[in-house]
C-alpha positions in Angstrom: 11.3 4.4 -2.7 8.8 5.0 0.1 9.0 8.5 1.7 8.8 6.7 5.1 12.2 5.0 4.4 13.7 8.4 3.5 12.4 10.0 6.7 13.7 7.1 8.8 17.2 7.5 7.3 17.0 11.3 8.0 16.1 10.6 11.6 18.8 8.0 12.2 21.4 10.3 10.5 20.8 13.2 12.8 18.5 15.3 10.6 18.0 16.4 7.0 21.2 18.4 6.7 23.3 15.5 7.8 21.5 13.0 5.6 21.6 15.3 2.6 25.4 14.8 2.6 24.9 11.3 1.2 21.2 10.7 0.6 18.5 12.6 -1.3 15.1 11.7 -2.7 13.6 13.1 -5.9 10.0 12.2 -6.6 9.1 11.9 -10.3 5.3 11.4 -10.4 4.1 9.2 -13.2 7.6 7.8 -14.0 7.6 4.1 -14.4 11.2 3.2 -13.4 12.9 5.6 -15.8 11.0 4.6 -18.9 11.7 7.8 -21.0 9.2 7.1 -23.7 6.4 5.5 -21.8 4.2 3.9 -20.7 4.1 6.1 -17.7 2.0 9.3 -17.9 4.7 11.5 -16.2 8.1 12.9 -16.9 11.2 10.8 -16.3 14.6 11.5 -14.8 16.5 11.5 -18.0 19.6 13.0 -16.3 19.3 11.2 -13.0 22.2 8.8 -13.6 24.6 11.6 -14.7 23.6 13.6 -11.6 24.5 10.6 -9.4 27.8 10.2 -11.2 28.7 13.9 -10.7 27.9 13.6 -7.0 30.0 10.4 -6.5 32.9 11.3 -8.7 33.1 15.1 -8.4 31.3 15.8 -5.1 28.7 17.9 -6.9 25.5 17.0 -5.0 22.3 17.6 -7.1 20.2 20.6 -6.0 17.6 19.8 -8.6 17.1 17.4 -11.5 15.4 18.1 -14.8 12.7 15.6 -15.7 11.6 15.4 -19.3 8.9 13.8 -21.4 10.2 12.4 -24.8 7.7 11.9 -27.6 9.2 8.9 -29.5 6.9 9.5 -32.5 8.0 13.1 -32.9 11.6 12.3 -31.9 11.8 15.2 -29.4 11.4 16.3 -25.8 7.9 17.8 -25.4 8.0 18.8 -21.7 10.6 19.5 -19.0 10.2 20.1 -15.3 12.6 20.6 -12.4 12.5 18.1 -9.5 13.7 19.2 -6.1 14.9 17.0 -3.3 12.3 15.9 -0.8 10.8 17.5 1.2 10.7 20.4 -1.3 8.1 20.2 -4.1 7.9 21.6 -7.6 5.1 24.2 -8.1 4.0 26.0 -11.3 5.0 29.7 -10.9 1.7 30.9 -12.4 3.2 32.2 -15.6 5.1 30.7 -18.6 4.6 27.6 -20.6 3.6 24.7 -18.4 5.7 22.4 -20.6 8.9 24.3 -19.7 11.0 23.8 -16.6 11.6 27.5 -16.3 7.9 27.9 -15.4 8.3 26.1 -12.1 9.8 27.0 -8.7 10.8 25.2 -5.5 8.3 25.3 -2.6 8.5 23.8 0.8 6.0 21.1 1.8 3.5 22.1 4.4 
């Protein structure tokens, strides 16, 4: 989804807070349409569908999603990273294992 479309919806909805009641955008760089094991170079939204179901059925809007990279040959998850709703971004905290979601924090886009 283009960021410009998201921004248009936000504007027509009366601002980010109003739009966030029903519409959020999570960027997953390198994800090729949810292909958990490749061929994209990035991490994928393995739990994106469940987050959407919880939002619709239980009114639990996602604050973050955990993306992961699954190595099919090893049969295991080899990296995780939190994704925050746009316009926030995910930034490495400067410490910890870069393959672990706990090593990242939310930052506001400049």
